[in-house]
N, CA, C and O atoms as a printed pandas DataFrame, in Angstrom:
     atom_number atom_name residue_name chain_id  residue_number  x_coord  y_coord  z_coord
0              1         N          MET        A               1   33.003   -8.852   35.816
1              2        CA          MET        A               1   33.613   -7.518   35.772
2              3         C          MET        A               1   33.764   -7.039   37.213
3              4         O          MET        A               1   32.851   -7.194   38.023
4              5         N          THR        A               2   34.924   -6.454   37.531
5              6        CA          THR        A               2   35.107   -5.941   38.868
6              7         C          THR        A               2   34.231   -4.670   39.037
7              8         O          THR        A               2   33.835   -4.037   38.058
8              9         N          ARG        A               3   33.949   -4.326   40.297
9             10        CA          ARG        A               3   33.163   -3.171   40.569
10            11         C          ARG        A               3   33.877   -1.889   40.056
11            12         O          ARG        A               3   33.230   -0.986   39.525
12            13         N          ASP        A               4   35.219   -1.827   40.224
13            14        CA          ASP        A               4   35.980   -0.650   39.692
14            15         C          ASP        A               4   35.865   -0.503   38.241
15            16         O          ASP        A               4   35.698    0.612   37.746
16            17         N          LYS        A               5   35.950   -1.615   37.495
17            18        CA          LYS        A               5   35.848   -1.561   36.018
18            19         C          LYS        A               5   34.396   -1.155   35.648
19            20         O          LYS        A               5   34.197   -0.365   34.725
20            21         N          PHE        A               6   33.427   -1.672   36.339
21            22        CA          PHE        A               6   32.011   -1.281   36.103
22            23         C          PHE        A               6   31.874    0.182   36.249
23            24         O          PHE        A               6   31.315    0.857   35.384
24            25         N          TRP        A               7   32.396    0.706   37.375
25            26        CA          TRP        A               7   32.305    2.177   37.629
26            27         C          TRP        A               7   33.039    2.987   36.535
27            28         O          TRP        A               7   32.596    4.075   36.166
28            29         N          ASN        A               8   34.142    2.458   36.032
29            30        CA          ASN        A               8   34.874    3.165   34.959
30            31         C          ASN        A               8   33.949    3.282   33.741
31            32         O          ASN        A               8   33.886    4.335   33.106
32            33         N          VAL        A               9   33.235    2.203   33.421
33            34        CA          VAL        A               9   32.279    2.240   32.273
34            35         C          VAL        A               9   31.182    3.271   32.557
35            36         O          VAL        A               9   30.830    4.049   31.671
36            37         N          VAL        A              10   30.664    3.289   33.723
37            38        CA          VAL        A              10   29.626    4.266   34.089
38            39         C          VAL        A              10   30.153    5.667   33.972
39            40         O          VAL        A              10   29.475    6.523   33.404
40            41         N          ASP        A              11   31.346    5.944   34.490
41            42        CA          ASP        A              11   31.950    7.266   34.380
42            43         C          ASP        A              11   32.135    7.649   32.945
43            44         O          ASP        A              11   31.822    8.781   32.574
44            45         N          GLU        A              12   32.634    6.756   32.115
45            46        CA          GLU        A              12   32.835    7.034   30.689
46            47         C          GLU        A              12   31.489    7.312   29.989
47            48         O          GLU        A              12   31.409    8.168   29.109
48            49         N          ALA        A              13   30.438    6.581   30.388
49            50        CA          ALA        A              13   29.116    6.823   29.770
50            51         C          ALA        A              13   28.629    8.208   30.138
51            52         O          ALA        A              13   28.042    8.886   29.294
52            53         N          VAL        A              14   28.848    8.655   31.363
53            54        CA          VAL        A              14   28.402    9.974   31.767
54            55         C          VAL        A              14   29.189   11.027   30.949
55            56         O          VAL        A              14   28.617   12.020   30.499
56            57         N          LYS        A              15   30.481   10.800   30.768
57            58        CA          LYS        A              15   31.326   11.739   29.966
58            59         C          LYS        A              15   30.864   11.815   28.564
59            60         O          LYS        A              15   31.014   12.864   27.937
60            61         N          GLN        A              16   30.284   10.720   28.002
61            62        CA          GLN        A              16   29.858   10.657   26.623
62            63         C          GLN        A              16   28.502   11.281   26.389
63            64         O          GLN        A              16   28.084   11.412   25.239
64            65         N          LEU        A              17   27.800   11.671   27.439
65            66        CA          LEU        A              17   26.505   12.309   27.268
66            67         C          LEU        A              17   26.698   13.640   26.562
67            68         O          LEU        A              17   27.755   14.258   26.697
68            69         N          PRO        A              18   25.697   14.097   25.810
69            70        CA          PRO        A              18   25.809   15.437   25.172
70            71         C          PRO        A              18   26.062   16.508   26.202
71            72         O          PRO        A              18   25.657   16.373   27.356
72            73         N          ASP        A              19   26.730   17.576   25.795
73            74        CA          ASP        A              19   27.075   18.638   26.710
74            75         C          ASP        A              19   25.866   19.219   27.490
75            76         O          ASP        A              19   25.968   19.583   28.661
76            77         N          GLU        A              20   24.711   19.286   26.770
77            78        CA          GLU        A              20   23.560   19.854   27.411
78            79         C          GLU        A              20   23.039   19.072   28.624
79            80         O          GLU        A              20   22.306   19.603   29.457
80            81         N          PHE        A              21   23.441   17.786   28.699
81            82        CA          PHE        A              21   23.059   16.963   29.890
82            83         C          PHE        A              21   23.752   17.533   31.153
83            84         O          PHE        A              21   23.225   17.401   32.258
84            85         N          GLY        A              22   24.903   18.149   30.989
85            86        CA          GLY        A              22   25.624   18.668   32.167
86            87         C          GLY        A              22   24.782   19.716   32.923
87            88         O          GLY        A              22   24.902   19.835   34.142
88            89         N          THR        A              23   23.963   20.448   32.234
89            90        CA          THR        A              23   23.088   21.430   32.850
90            91         C          THR        A              23   21.791   20.847   33.277
91            92         O          THR        A              23   21.101   21.436   34.109
92            93         N          ILE        A              24   21.408   19.669   32.727
93            94        CA          ILE        A              24   20.123   19.057   33.066
94            95         C          ILE        A              24   20.238   18.095   34.273
95            96         O          ILE        A              24   19.363   18.042   35.138
96            97         N          LEU        A              25   21.327   17.357   34.290
97            98        CA          LEU        A              25   21.526   16.402   35.441
98            99         C          LEU        A              25   21.936   17.180   36.658
99           100         O          LEU        A              25   23.076   17.632   36.772
100          101         N          ASP        A              26   21.020   17.332   37.551
101          102        CA          ASP        A              26   21.246   18.156   38.754
102          103         C          ASP        A              26   20.635   17.440   39.960
103          104         O          ASP        A              26   19.481   17.014   39.914
104          105         N          ASN        A              27   21.382   17.313   40.995
105          106        CA          ASN        A              27   20.984   16.687   42.213
106          107         C          ASN        A              27   20.580   15.239   41.977
107          108         O          ASN        A              27   19.531   14.792   42.440
108          109         N          VAL        A              28   21.420   14.515   41.254
109          110        CA          VAL        A              28   21.227   13.142   40.932
110          111         C          VAL        A              28   22.443   12.336   41.408
111          112         O          VAL        A              28   23.587   12.711   41.152
112          113         N          GLU        A              29   22.180   11.239   42.093
113          114        CA          GLU        A              29   23.212   10.338   42.573
114          115         C          GLU        A              29   23.139    9.049   41.766
115          116         O          GLU        A              29   22.064    8.469   41.611
116          117         N          ILE        A              30   24.270    8.605   41.258
117          118        CA          ILE        A              30   24.335    7.354   40.557
118          119         C          ILE        A              30   24.956    6.298   41.499
119          120         O          ILE        A              30   26.035    6.495   42.059
120          121         N          ILE        A              31   24.236    5.179   41.650
121          122        CA          ILE        A              31   24.638    4.155   42.612
122          123         C          ILE        A              31   24.766    2.844   41.871
123          124         O          ILE        A              31   23.914    2.556   41.030
124          125         N          VAL        A              32   25.777    2.027   42.130
125          126        CA          VAL        A              32   25.926    0.709   41.605
126          127         C          VAL        A              32   25.749   -0.267   42.784
127          128         O          VAL        A              32   26.425   -0.192   43.809
128          129         N          ARG        A              33   24.829   -1.154   42.573
129          130        CA          ARG        A              33   24.581   -2.245   43.545
130          131         C          ARG        A              33   24.617   -3.576   42.802
131          132         O          ARG        A              33   24.457   -3.629   41.582
132          133         N          ASN        A              34   24.824   -4.626   43.544
133          134        CA          ASN        A              34   24.780   -5.970   42.890
134          135         C          ASN        A              34   23.350   -6.296   42.390
135          136         O          ASN        A              34   23.137   -6.686   41.242
136          137         N          TYR        A              35   22.398   -6.117   43.303
137          138        CA          TYR        A              35   20.976   -6.470   43.017
138          139         C          TYR        A              35   20.054   -5.452   43.667
139          140         O          TYR        A              35   20.471   -4.726   44.569
140          141         N          PRO        A              36   18.792   -5.392   43.214
141          142        CA          PRO        A              36   17.818   -4.558   43.891
142          143         C          PRO        A              36   17.539   -5.091   45.304
143          144         O          PRO        A              36   17.747   -6.267   45.604
144          145         N          ASP        A              37   17.062   -4.179   46.153
145          146        CA          ASP        A              37   16.739   -4.655   47.519
146          147         C          ASP        A              37   15.495   -5.566   47.491
147          148         O          ASP        A              37   14.788   -5.659   46.488
148          149         N          LYS        A              38   15.267   -6.210   48.597
149          150        CA          LYS        A              38   14.190   -7.228   48.682
150          151         C          LYS        A              38   12.807   -6.567   48.366
151          152         O          LYS        A              38   11.981   -7.138   47.655
152          153         N          GLU        A              39   12.601   -5.400   48.899
153          154        CA          GLU        A              39   11.307   -4.691   48.693
154          155         C          GLU        A              39   11.083   -4.442   47.177
155          156         O          GLU        A              39    9.981   -4.640   46.666
156          157         N          THR        A              40   12.122   -4.015   46.493
157          158        CA          THR        A              40   11.986   -3.767   45.071
158          159         C          THR        A              40   11.798   -5.070   44.313
159          160         O          THR        A              40   10.976   -5.129   43.399
160          161         N          ARG        A              41   12.506   -6.074   44.654
161          162        CA          ARG        A              41   12.392   -7.388   43.956
162          163         C          ARG        A              41   10.966   -7.918   44.098
163          164         O          ARG        A              41   10.450   -8.528   43.161
164          165         N          GLU        A              42   10.319   -7.704   45.235
165          166        CA          GLU        A              42    8.952   -8.194   45.471
166          167         C          GLU        A              42    7.903   -7.529   44.584
167          168         O          GLU        A              42    6.780   -8.017   44.458
168          169         N          THR        A              43    8.284   -6.412   43.973
169          170        CA          THR        A              43    7.383   -5.720   43.047
170          171         C          THR        A              43    7.470   -6.179   41.636
171          172         O          THR        A              43    6.634   -5.811   40.810
172          173         N          LEU        A              44    8.509   -7.015   41.316
173          174        CA          LEU        A              44    8.733   -7.490   39.951
174          175         C          LEU        A              44    7.862   -8.689   39.671
175          176         O          LEU        A              44    7.451   -9.421   40.571
176          177         N          ALA        A              45    7.591   -8.865   38.376
177          178        CA          ALA        A              45    6.913  -10.075   37.929
178          179         C          ALA        A              45    7.812  -11.286   38.162
179          180         O          ALA        A              45    9.033  -11.134   38.114
180          181         N          PRO        A              46    7.294  -12.436   38.401
181          182        CA          PRO        A              46    8.154  -13.601   38.586
182          183         C          PRO        A              46    9.110  -13.775   37.404
183          184         O          PRO        A              46    8.716  -13.751   36.237
184          185         N          GLY        A              47   10.372  -13.950   37.761
185          186        CA          GLY        A              47   11.396  -14.139   36.710
186          187         C          GLY        A              47   11.903  -12.774   36.174
187          188         O          GLY        A              47   12.791  -12.751   35.321
188          189         N          GLY        A              48   11.362  -11.665   36.651
189          190        CA          GLY        A              48   11.712  -10.343   36.125
190          191         C          GLY        A              48   13.167  -10.027   36.564
191          192         O          GLY        A              48   13.632  -10.432   37.629
192          193         N          LEU        A              49   13.837   -9.292   35.686
193          194        CA          LEU        A              49   15.233   -8.949   35.923
194          195         C          LEU        A              49   15.430   -7.459   35.759
195          196         O          LEU        A              49   15.481   -6.973   34.629
196          197         N          LEU        A              50   15.545   -6.708   36.861
197          198        CA          LEU        A              50   15.641   -5.280   36.844
198          199         C          LEU        A              50   17.125   -4.874   36.695
199          200         O          LEU        A              50   17.978   -5.248   37.500
200          201         N          LEU        A              51   17.389   -4.102   35.639
201          202        CA          LEU        A              51   18.757   -3.704   35.327
202          203         C          LEU        A              51   19.103   -2.360   35.989
203          204         O          LEU        A              51   20.243   -2.144   36.399
204          205         N          GLY        A              52   18.148   -1.491   36.087
205          206        CA          GLY        A              52   18.351   -0.152   36.644
206          207         C          GLY        A              52   17.047    0.348   37.228
207          208         O          GLY        A              52   15.973   -0.185   36.945
208          209         N          LEU        A              53   17.158    1.383   38.051
209          210        CA          LEU        A              53   16.000    1.984   38.679
210          211         C          LEU        A              53   16.214    3.456   38.963
211          212         O          LEU        A              53   17.209    3.840   39.577
212          213         N          TYR        A              54   15.300    4.261   38.527
213          214        CA          TYR        A              54   15.316    5.692   38.883
214          215         C          TYR        A              54   14.304    5.943   40.006
215          216         O          TYR        A              54   13.152    5.520   39.914
216          217         N          THR        A              55   14.721    6.603   41.018
217          218        CA          THR        A              55   13.813    7.056   42.090
218          219         C          THR        A              55   14.023    8.521   42.324
219          220         O          THR        A              55   15.156    8.993   42.413
220          221         N          GLY        A              56   12.921    9.248   42.425
221          222        CA          GLY        A              56   13.016   10.666   42.618
222          223         C          GLY        A              56   11.876   11.419   42.028
223          224         O          GLY        A              56   10.835   10.824   41.749
224          225         N          ILE        A              57   12.010   12.649   41.829
225          226        CA          ILE        A              57   10.956   13.471   41.236
226          227         C          ILE        A              57   11.449   13.933   39.820
227          228         O          ILE        A              57   12.378   14.730   39.697
228          229         N          PRO        A              58   10.780   13.392   38.768
229          230        CA          PRO        A              58   11.245   13.730   37.447
230          231         C          PRO        A              58   11.215   15.216   37.219
231          232         O          PRO        A              58   10.395   15.934   37.790
232          233         N          ARG        A              59   12.146   15.683   36.353
233          234        CA          ARG        A              59   12.292   17.087   36.067
234          235         C          ARG        A              59   10.955   17.746   35.651
235          236         O          ARG        A              59   10.684   18.904   35.968
236          237         N          THR        A              60   10.154   16.978   34.946
237          238        CA          THR        A              60    8.940   17.543   34.388
238          239         C          THR        A              60    7.868   17.856   35.442
239          240         O          THR        A              60    6.910   18.567   35.139
240          241         N          VAL        A              61    8.007   17.345   36.661
241          242        CA          VAL        A              61    7.003   17.580   37.685
242          243         C          VAL        A              61    7.570   18.291   38.925
243          244         O          VAL        A              61    6.882   18.430   39.936
244          245         N          ARG        A              62    8.816   18.734   38.836
245          246        CA          ARG        A              62    9.403   19.421   39.960
246          247         C          ARG        A              62    8.822   20.832   40.189
247          248         O          ARG        A              62    8.449   21.526   39.243
248          249         N          GLY        A              63    8.761   21.213   41.409
249          250        CA          GLY        A              63    8.219   22.549   41.723
250          251         C          GLY        A              63    9.337   23.576   41.854
251          252         O          GLY        A              63   10.487   23.300   41.512
252          253         N          ALA        A              64    8.999   24.744   42.341
253          254        CA          ALA        A              64    9.944   25.845   42.454
254          255         C          ALA        A              64   11.037   25.562   43.486
255          256         O          ALA        A              64   12.077   26.219   43.442
256          257         N          GLY        A              65   10.861   24.654   44.372
257          258        CA          GLY        A              65   11.911   24.305   45.391
258          259         C          GLY        A              65   13.169   23.760   44.757
259          260         O          GLY        A              65   14.208   23.734   45.417
260          261         N          TYR        A              66   13.131   23.325   43.515
261          262        CA          TYR        A              66   14.328   22.814   42.835
262          263         C          TYR        A              66   15.013   23.865   42.087
263          264         O          TYR        A              66   16.124   23.607   41.625
264          265         N          SER        A              67   14.497   25.009   41.910
265          266        CA          SER        A              67   15.112   26.029   41.079
266          267         C          SER        A              67   16.289   26.692   41.763
267          268         O          SER        A              67   16.433   26.595   42.982
268          269         N          SER        A              68   17.127   27.358   41.003
269          270        CA          SER        A              68   18.272   28.127   41.462
270          271         C          SER        A              68   19.264   27.347   42.297
271          272         O          SER        A              68   19.989   27.928   43.105
272          273         N          GLY        A              69   19.305   26.027   42.111
273          274        CA          GLY        A              69   20.293   25.212   42.794
274          275         C          GLY        A              69   20.035   25.088   44.291
275          276         O          GLY        A              69   20.924   24.617   45.002
276          277         N          PHE        A              70   18.872   25.482   44.818
277          278        CA          PHE        A              70   18.526   25.359   46.225
278          279         C          PHE        A              70   17.714   24.075   46.411
279          280         O          PHE        A              70   16.641   23.907   45.832
280          281         N          TYR        A              71   18.241   23.206   47.208
281          282        CA          TYR        A              71   17.531   21.956   47.450
282          283         C          TYR        A              71   16.930   21.824   48.851
283          284         O          TYR        A              71   16.107   20.950   49.123
284          285         N          GLY        A              72   17.375   22.724   49.724
285          286        CA          GLY        A              72   16.885   22.649   51.091
286          287         C          GLY        A              72   17.154   21.251   51.636
287          288         O          GLY        A              72   18.296   20.794   51.672
288          289         N          PHE        A              73   16.086   20.580   52.060
289          290        CA          PHE        A              73   16.222   19.245   52.647
290          291         C          PHE        A              73   15.852   18.171   51.631
291          292         O          PHE        A              73   15.533   17.052   52.033
292          293         N          THR        A              74   15.879   18.449   50.390
293          294        CA          THR        A              74   15.558   17.486   49.341
294          295         C          THR        A              74   16.715   16.534   49.096
295          296         O          THR        A              74   17.831   16.945   48.775
296          297         N          SER        A              75   16.425   15.283   49.253
297          298        CA          SER        A              75   17.441   14.241   48.968
298          299         C          SER        A              75   17.681   14.195   47.459
299          300         O          SER        A              75   16.780   14.511   46.681
300          301         N          PRO        A              76   18.869   13.811   47.044
301          302        CA          PRO        A              76   19.136   13.677   45.630
302          303         C          PRO        A              76   18.286   12.565   44.957
303          304         O          PRO        A              76   18.007   11.544   45.586
304          305         N          ASP        A              77   17.895   12.752   43.741
305          306        CA          ASP        A              77   17.328   11.663   42.984
306          307         C          ASP        A              77   18.348   10.596   42.855
307          308         O          ASP        A              77   19.537   10.873   43.006
308          309         N          ARG        A              78   17.937    9.340   42.574
309          310        CA          ARG        A              78   18.894    8.276   42.495
310          311         C          ARG        A              78   18.684    7.439   41.201
311          312         O          ARG        A              78   17.564    7.121   40.800
312          313         N          ILE        A              79   19.779    7.125   40.612
313          314        CA          ILE        A              79   19.805    6.142   39.526
314          315         C          ILE        A              79   20.636    5.029   39.997
315          316         O          ILE        A              79   21.832    5.172   40.250
316          317         N          GLN        A              80   19.968    3.858   40.121
317          318        CA          GLN        A              80   20.646    2.646   40.582
318          319         C          GLN        A              80   20.875    1.712   39.417
319          320         O          GLN        A              80   19.947    1.428   38.660
320          321         N          LEU        A              81   22.085    1.233   39.260
321          322        CA          LEU        A              81   22.421    0.236   38.265
322          323         C          LEU        A              81   22.733   -1.042   39.022
323          324         O          LEU        A              81   23.486   -1.023   39.995
324          325         N          PHE        A              82   22.147   -2.176   38.571
325          326        CA          PHE        A              82   22.319   -3.427   39.236
326          327         C          PHE        A              82   23.268   -4.319   38.450
327          328         O          PHE        A              82   22.883   -4.995   37.496
328          329         N          GLN        A              83   24.537   -4.296   38.891
329          330        CA          GLN        A              83   25.607   -4.879   38.183
330          331         C          GLN        A              83   25.422   -6.366   37.849
331          332         O          GLN        A              83   25.591   -6.778   36.701
332          333         N          LYS        A              84   25.080   -7.149   38.846
333          334        CA          LYS        A              84   24.945   -8.646   38.642
334          335         C          LYS        A              84   23.772   -8.905   37.696
335          336         O          LYS        A              84   23.842   -9.820   36.874
336          337         N          ASN        A              85   22.729   -8.144   37.791
337          338        CA          ASN        A              85   21.578   -8.379   36.836
338          339         C          ASN        A              85   21.985   -7.960   35.433
339          340         O          ASN        A              85   21.597   -8.626   34.473
340          341         N          ILE        A              86   22.758   -6.874   35.268
341          342        CA          ILE        A              86   23.175   -6.490   33.921
342          343         C          ILE        A              86   24.136   -7.563   33.381
343          344         O          ILE        A              86   24.049   -7.911   32.204
344          345         N          GLU        A              87   25.029   -8.081   34.190
345          346        CA          GLU        A              87   25.957   -9.111   33.763
346          347         C          GLU        A              87   25.158  -10.366   33.335
347          348         O          GLU        A              87   25.414  -10.954   32.284
348          349         N          LYS        A              88   24.196  -10.748   34.171
349          350        CA          LYS        A              88   23.372  -11.947   33.842
350          351         C          LYS        A              88   22.622  -11.788   32.537
351          352         O          LYS        A              88   22.560  -12.701   31.714
352          353         N          TYR        A              89   22.039  -10.576   32.365
353          354        CA          TYR        A              89   21.293  -10.286   31.148
354          355         C          TYR        A              89   22.171  -10.362   29.929
355          356         O          TYR        A              89   21.770  -10.911   28.903
356          357         N          CYS        A              90   23.367   -9.818   30.028
357          358        CA          CYS        A              90   24.285   -9.829   28.869
358          359         C          CYS        A              90   24.784  -11.238   28.588
359          360         O          CYS        A              90   24.995  -11.585   27.425
360          361         N          GLN        A              91   24.974  -12.033   29.579
361          362        CA          GLN        A              91   25.414  -13.403   29.423
362          363         C          GLN        A              91   24.318  -14.202   28.687
363          364         O          GLN        A              91   24.611  -15.017   27.813
364          365         N          ALA        A              92   23.072  -13.951   29.058
365          366        CA          ALA        A              92   21.970  -14.684   28.480
366          367         C          ALA        A              92   21.641  -14.216   27.056
367          368         O          ALA        A              92   21.195  -15.020   26.239
368          369         N          THR        A              93   21.842  -13.000   26.763
369          370        CA          THR        A              93   21.489  -12.463   25.443
370          371         C          THR        A              93   22.676  -12.271   24.494
371          372         O          THR        A              93   22.473  -12.092   23.293
372          373         N          GLY        A              94   23.838  -12.302   24.977
373          374        CA          GLY        A              94   25.018  -12.050   24.165
374          375         C          GLY        A              94   25.321  -10.601   23.891
375          376         O          GLY        A              94   26.199  -10.274   23.092
376          377         N          LYS        A              95   24.583   -9.729   24.565
377          378        CA          LYS        A              95   24.799   -8.301   24.371
378          379         C          LYS        A              95   26.078   -7.809   25.012
379          380         O          LYS        A              95   26.560   -8.414   25.970
380          381         N          SER        A              96   26.617   -6.762   24.522
381          382        CA          SER        A              96   27.810   -6.153   25.007
382          383         C          SER        A              96   27.573   -5.636   26.431
383          384         O          SER        A              96   26.601   -4.917   26.662
384          385         N          LEU        A              97   28.435   -5.984   27.387
385          386        CA          LEU        A              97   28.284   -5.525   28.746
386          387         C          LEU        A              97   28.455   -3.968   28.836
387          388         O          LEU        A              97   27.690   -3.273   29.504
388          389         N          VAL        A              98   29.456   -3.494   28.155
389          390        CA          VAL        A              98   29.672   -2.026   28.161
390          391         C          VAL        A              98   28.454   -1.318   27.545
391          392         O          VAL        A              98   27.941   -0.350   28.106
392          393         N          GLY        A              99   28.014   -1.799   26.420
393          394        CA          GLY        A              99   26.881   -1.239   25.720
394          395         C          GLY        A              99   25.651   -1.269   26.570
395          396         O          GLY        A              99   24.879   -0.310   26.565
396          397         N          GLN        A             100   25.437   -2.337   27.303
397          398        CA          GLN        A             100   24.200   -2.466   28.154
398          399         C          GLN        A             100   24.279   -1.553   29.371
399          400         O          GLN        A             100   23.255   -1.031   29.812
400          401         N          ILE        A             101   25.469   -1.351   29.922
401          402        CA          ILE        A             101   25.616   -0.440   31.025
402          403         C          ILE        A             101   25.252    0.971   30.556
403          404         O          ILE        A             101   24.545    1.682   31.269
404          405         N          LYS        A             102   25.702    1.380   29.412
405          406        CA          LYS        A             102   25.409    2.703   28.844
406          407         C          LYS        A             102   23.897    2.783   28.535
407          408         O          LYS        A             102   23.250    3.773   28.876
408          409         N          GLU        A             103   23.356    1.778   27.912
409          410        CA          GLU        A             103   21.926    1.808   27.610
410          411         C          GLU        A             103   21.050    1.903   28.825
411          412         O          GLU        A             103   20.076    2.656   28.847
412          413         N          THR        A             104   21.397    1.135   29.842
413          414        CA          THR        A             104   20.633    1.134   31.103
414          415         C          THR        A             104   20.723    2.514   31.770
415          416         O          THR        A             104   19.715    3.028   32.254
416          417         N          LEU        A             105   21.904    3.112   31.799
417          418        CA          LEU        A             105   22.079    4.462   32.387
418          419         C          LEU        A             105   21.271    5.465   31.589
419          420         O          LEU        A             105   20.615    6.307   32.203
420          421         N          LEU        A             106   21.270    5.438   30.270
421          422        CA          LEU        A             106   20.494    6.382   29.473
422          423         C          LEU        A             106   19.001    6.153   29.683
423          424         O          LEU        A             106   18.224    7.108   29.698
424          425         N          HIS        A             107   18.598    4.897   29.845
425          426        CA          HIS        A             107   17.149    4.625   30.114
426          427         C          HIS        A             107   16.709    5.295   31.409
427          428         O          HIS        A             107   15.653    5.924   31.469
428          429         N          GLU        A             108   17.543    5.150   32.458
429          430        CA          GLU        A             108   17.167    5.749   33.739
430          431         C          GLU        A             108   17.263    7.261   33.707
431          432         O          GLU        A             108   16.470    7.919   34.380
432          433         N          ILE        A             109   18.160    7.830   32.988
433          434        CA          ILE        A             109   18.204    9.254   32.795
434          435         C          ILE        A             109   16.942    9.712   32.077
435          436         O          ILE        A             109   16.439   10.801   32.355
436          437         N          GLY        A             110   16.433    8.917   31.178
437          438        CA          GLY        A             110   15.141    9.225   30.465
438          439         C          GLY        A             110   14.049    9.342   31.513
439          440         O          GLY        A             110   13.223   10.252   31.435
440          441         N          HIS        A             111   14.021    8.447   32.490
441          442        CA          HIS        A             111   12.967    8.546   33.544
442          443         C          HIS        A             111   13.164    9.816   34.315
443          444         O          HIS        A             111   12.188   10.501   34.620
444          445         N          TYR        A             112   14.400   10.163   34.647
445          446        CA          TYR        A             112   14.671   11.363   35.367
446          447         C          TYR        A             112   14.165   12.613   34.596
447          448         O          TYR        A             112   13.754   13.609   35.191
448          449         N          MET        A             113   14.215   12.514   33.256
449          450        CA          MET        A             113   13.767   13.585   32.398
450          451         C          MET        A             113   12.233   13.567   32.204
451          452         O          MET        A             113   11.674   14.449   31.552
452          453         N          GLY        A             114   11.569   12.552   32.781
453          454        CA          GLY        A             114   10.109   12.552   32.730
454          455         C          GLY        A             114    9.503   11.593   31.689
455          456         O          GLY        A             114    8.290   11.577   31.480
456          457         N          LEU        A             115   10.336   10.826   31.066
457          458        CA          LEU        A             115    9.825    9.913   30.018
458          459         C          LEU        A             115    9.346    8.614   30.667
459          460         O          LEU        A             115    9.969    8.121   31.608
460          461         N          ASP        A             116    8.234    8.060   30.162
461          462        CA          ASP        A             116    7.727    6.799   30.710
462          463         C          ASP        A             116    8.246    5.640   29.869
463          464         O          ASP        A             116    8.920    5.855   28.862
464          465         N          GLU        A             117    7.943    4.437   30.268
465          466        CA          GLU        A             117    8.460    3.245   29.584
466          467         C          GLU        A             117    8.074    3.207   28.093
467          468         O          GLU        A             117    8.887    2.826   27.252
468          469         N          GLU        A             118    6.872    3.591   27.781
469          470        CA          GLU        A             118    6.435    3.589   26.360
470          471         C          GLU        A             118    7.225    4.581   25.550
471          472         O          GLU        A             118    7.621    4.283   24.423
472          473         N          GLU        A             119    7.461    5.736   26.088
473          474        CA          GLU        A             119    8.256    6.754   25.362
474          475         C          GLU        A             119    9.709    6.265   25.207
475          476         O          GLU        A             119   10.322    6.454   24.157
476          477         N          LEU        A             120   10.228    5.663   26.218
477          478        CA          LEU        A             120   11.646    5.198   26.170
478          479         C          LEU        A             120   11.794    3.987   25.214
479          480         O          LEU        A             120   12.856    3.786   24.624
480          481         N          ALA        A             121   10.739    3.203   25.073
481          482        CA          ALA        A             121   10.845    1.998   24.243
482          483         C          ALA        A             121   11.232    2.299   22.780
483          484         O          ALA        A             121   11.911    1.499   22.136
484          485         N          GLY        A             122   10.808    3.420   22.285
485          486        CA          GLY        A             122   11.085    3.778   20.920
486          487         C          GLY        A             122   12.430    4.468   20.659
487          488         O          GLY        A             122   12.812    4.685   19.508
488          489         N          LEU        A             123   13.147    4.812   21.746
489          490        CA          LEU        A             123   14.380    5.514   21.590
490          491         C          LEU        A             123   15.522    4.572   21.219
491          492         O          LEU        A             123   15.513    3.408   21.618
492          493         N          LYS        A             124   16.480    5.047   20.481
493          494        CA          LYS        A             124   17.607    4.252   20.099
494          495         C          LYS        A             124   18.854    4.657   20.770
495          496         O          LYS        A             124   19.917    4.166   20.389
496          497         N          TYR        A             125   18.820    5.517   21.742
497          498        CA          TYR        A             125   19.963    5.963   22.526
498          499         C          TYR        A             125   21.077    6.482   21.616
499          500         O          TYR        A             125   22.229    6.067   21.742
500          501         N          ARG        A             126   20.740    7.365   20.725
501          502        CA          ARG        A             126   21.758    7.963   19.837
502          503         C          ARG        A             126   22.339    9.250   20.418
503          504         O          ARG        A             126   22.878   10.080   19.686
504          505         N          THR        A             127   22.228    9.411   21.722
505          506        CA          THR        A             127   22.683   10.643   22.360
506          507         C          THR        A             127   24.074   10.608   22.885
507          508         O          THR        A             127   24.550   11.577   23.476
508          509         N          MET        A             128   24.757    9.469   22.673
509          510        CA          MET        A             128   26.178    9.397   23.198
510          511         C          MET        A             128   27.076   10.082   22.171
511          512         O          MET        A             128   26.896    9.971   20.958
512          513         N          LYS        A             129   28.047   10.793   22.727
513          514        CA          LYS        A             129   29.061   11.373   21.834
514          515         C          LYS        A             129   29.915   10.271   21.260
515          516         O          LYS        A             129   30.172    9.278   21.940
516          517         N          GLN        A             130   30.342   10.409   20.089
517          518        CA          GLN        A             130   31.211    9.391   19.481
518          519         C          GLN        A             130   32.671    9.822   19.531
519          520         O          GLN        A             130   32.991   10.978   19.254
520          521         N          GLY        A             131   33.541    8.912   19.878
521          522        CA          GLY        A             131   34.972    9.146   19.836
522          523         C          GLY        A             131   35.566    9.849   20.991
523          524         O          GLY        A             131   36.756   10.163   20.966
524          525         N          ASN        A             132   34.775   10.127   22.049
525          526        CA          ASN        A             132   35.321   10.818   23.220
526          527         C          ASN        A             132   35.606    9.826   24.323
527          528         O          ASN        A             132   36.072   10.211   25.396
């Protein structure tokens, strides 16, 4: 999949989020990279395949400095999607590439909202709007 088409899927996934996410997703940058950087890869278990990564301060632990739209010198939180890893995973599992991009994005948004891996494992990602 070309990078432009990948971005189109990401943009469509963001548009399909429930309306209330528009007020929740604040000061977040979505980045598409081919692979995680070397430092991140070194933290993975051997053979591990990272599809996405959230870095930042989850909403549940932010202080007053984030309120009222004032960020001062605070860098945006980041959601990184790793295109080549997602493609490799889908090729190995037969999963839909578009579906996996959306699922990975929602998973990382879950981390932004303060959910840990255990809490996310039980979710079925039923938060996408249908037909839009």
